[in-house]
C-alpha positions as CSV (number, residue, x, y, z in Angstrom):
1,M,20.8,22.3,-23.8
2,D,21.1,24.3,-20.7
3,I,24.3,22.6,-19.0
4,Q,22.3,21.6,-15.7
5,I,19.7,19.5,-17.8
6,K,22.3,18.0,-19.9
7,E,23.9,16.8,-16.1
8,I,20.4,15.5,-15.0
9,A,19.6,13.9,-18.4
10,E,23.0,12.0,-18.0
11,T,22.2,11.1,-14.3
12,W,18.7,10.4,-14.3
13,P,18.7,6.8,-16.0
14,R,20.6,5.8,-12.9
15,I,18.1,7.5,-10.3
16,Q,14.9,7.4,-12.1
17,N,13.5,4.6,-9.9
18,I,14.2,6.4,-6.8
19,F,12.7,9.9,-7.9
20,S,9.7,8.7,-9.7
21,V,6.1,8.5,-8.2
22,P,5.5,4.7,-7.6
23,H,3.2,3.0,-10.0
24,T,2.9,-0.4,-8.3
25,E,3.0,-2.0,-4.8
26,Q,6.2,-3.2,-5.3
27,E,7.6,0.1,-6.5
28,Y,6.1,1.7,-3.5
29,L,7.5,-0.7,-1.2
30,K,10.8,-0.4,-2.4
31,L,10.4,3.4,-1.5
32,V,9.3,2.6,1.9
33,K,12.3,0.6,2.5
34,L,14.5,3.4,1.3
35,L,12.6,5.9,3.6
36,D,12.9,3.7,6.4
37,G,16.6,3.6,5.9
38,L,16.9,7.2,5.5
39,I,15.2,8.0,8.6
40,D,17.7,5.6,10.4
41,E,20.3,7.5,9.1
42,V,19.2,10.9,9.4
43,G,17.1,10.7,12.6
44,N,15.9,14.2,13.7
45,E,18.8,16.1,12.4
46,E,17.5,18.9,10.0
47,N,21.1,19.9,8.8
48,H,21.7,16.5,7.5
49,P,23.2,16.2,4.0
50,L,20.2,13.7,3.2
51,S,17.4,15.2,5.0
52,S,16.1,16.8,1.9
53,L,16.3,13.5,0.1
54,M,14.3,11.9,2.9
55,E,11.8,14.5,2.5
56,T,11.6,14.0,-1.4
57,I,11.2,10.4,-0.8
58,G,8.1,10.9,1.6
59,S,6.4,13.4,-0.9
60,L,6.8,10.3,-3.6
61,I,5.1,8.1,-1.2
62,E,2.7,10.3,-0.1
63,T,1.6,10.9,-4.0
64,Y,1.3,7.2,-4.4
65,E,-0.9,6.5,-1.2
66,D,-3.4,9.3,-2.2
67,R,-3.8,8.2,-5.4
68,N,-4.0,4.3,-4.4
69,S,-5.8,4.4,-1.0
70,I,-9.9,4.0,-0.7
71,D,-11.6,4.4,1.9
72,L,-12.8,1.0,3.0
73,K,-15.3,1.8,5.6
74,G,-18.9,1.7,4.6
75,N,-19.4,-1.1,2.8
76,S,-17.7,-4.5,3.6
77,L,-18.2,-6.5,0.9
78,D,-16.6,-4.2,-1.4
79,A,-14.0,-3.8,1.1
80,L,-13.5,-7.4,1.1
81,K,-13.4,-7.6,-2.6
82,Y,-11.1,-4.6,-3.0
83,L,-8.7,-6.4,-0.4
84,M,-8.8,-9.8,-2.0
85,E,-8.1,-8.2,-5.5
86,E,-5.1,-6.1,-3.8
87,K,-3.5,-9.1,-2.7
88,G,-4.5,-11.7,-5.5
89,L,-6.3,-13.9,-3.4
90,K,-9.6,-16.3,-4.5
91,Q,-12.2,-17.6,-2.5
92,A,-10.1,-20.8,-1.8
93,D,-7.4,-18.4,-0.4
94,L,-9.8,-17.3,2.7
95,P,-10.1,-20.6,4.8
96,E,-10.8,-18.4,7.7
97,I,-14.3,-17.4,6.6
98,G,-15.3,-20.8,6.1
99,S,-15.6,-23.3,3.1
100,Q,-15.5,-22.1,-0.7
101,G,-19.3,-22.4,-0.5
102,I,-19.5,-20.0,2.4
103,V,-17.3,-17.4,0.8
104,S,-19.1,-17.6,-2.4
105,E,-22.4,-16.7,-0.4
106,I,-20.7,-13.9,1.4
107,L,-19.1,-12.3,-1.7
108,S,-22.2,-12.7,-3.7
109,G,-24.2,-10.8,-0.8
110,K,-26.2,-13.7,0.2
111,R,-24.5,-14.1,3.5
112,K,-23.2,-11.6,6.0
113,L,-20.0,-11.8,7.8
114,N,-20.0,-13.0,11.4
115,L,-18.0,-11.7,14.3
116,R,-15.5,-14.5,14.4
117,Q,-14.9,-13.9,10.8
118,V,-14.9,-10.0,10.8
119,K,-12.1,-10.5,13.7
120,L,-10.3,-13.1,11.5
121,L,-10.2,-11.0,8.4
122,S,-9.2,-7.8,10.5
123,E,-6.2,-9.6,11.7
124,R,-5.2,-11.3,8.4
125,F,-5.7,-7.9,6.3
126,K,-4.5,-6.0,9.3
127,E,-7.4,-3.3,8.9
128,S,-9.9,-2.4,11.5
129,P,-12.7,-4.6,12.1
130,A,-14.9,-1.8,11.2
131,V,-13.8,-2.2,7.7
132,F,-15.7,-5.6,7.5
133,I,-18.7,-4.8,9.8
């Protein structure tokens, strides 16, 4: 086995969580937090010893985002269902929309969101109101 590969194999178990593409939102958020710390440390200093690490972590985050982001614009019902699933929410967890009956009608397509509901959902999910229109 090549010496360099042997060294990597010995080190990999300790660093694999940092240098792997995240597959869950928890892993993703952990890398985002690490990148934030690196940005604070490195700043705009291109010759900083950690600048290439910052670039690598950024690439791993970007890969996750490319795989896991969807275009929420276009179908407000699908967007709402996706966001609910992503956050682990049930109908009862959306009191800003109205009663569970109203939420059920909206999710089944029998009722449209009104402007008040759109505004509140936009604030809750930190998405553009256009997502829910």
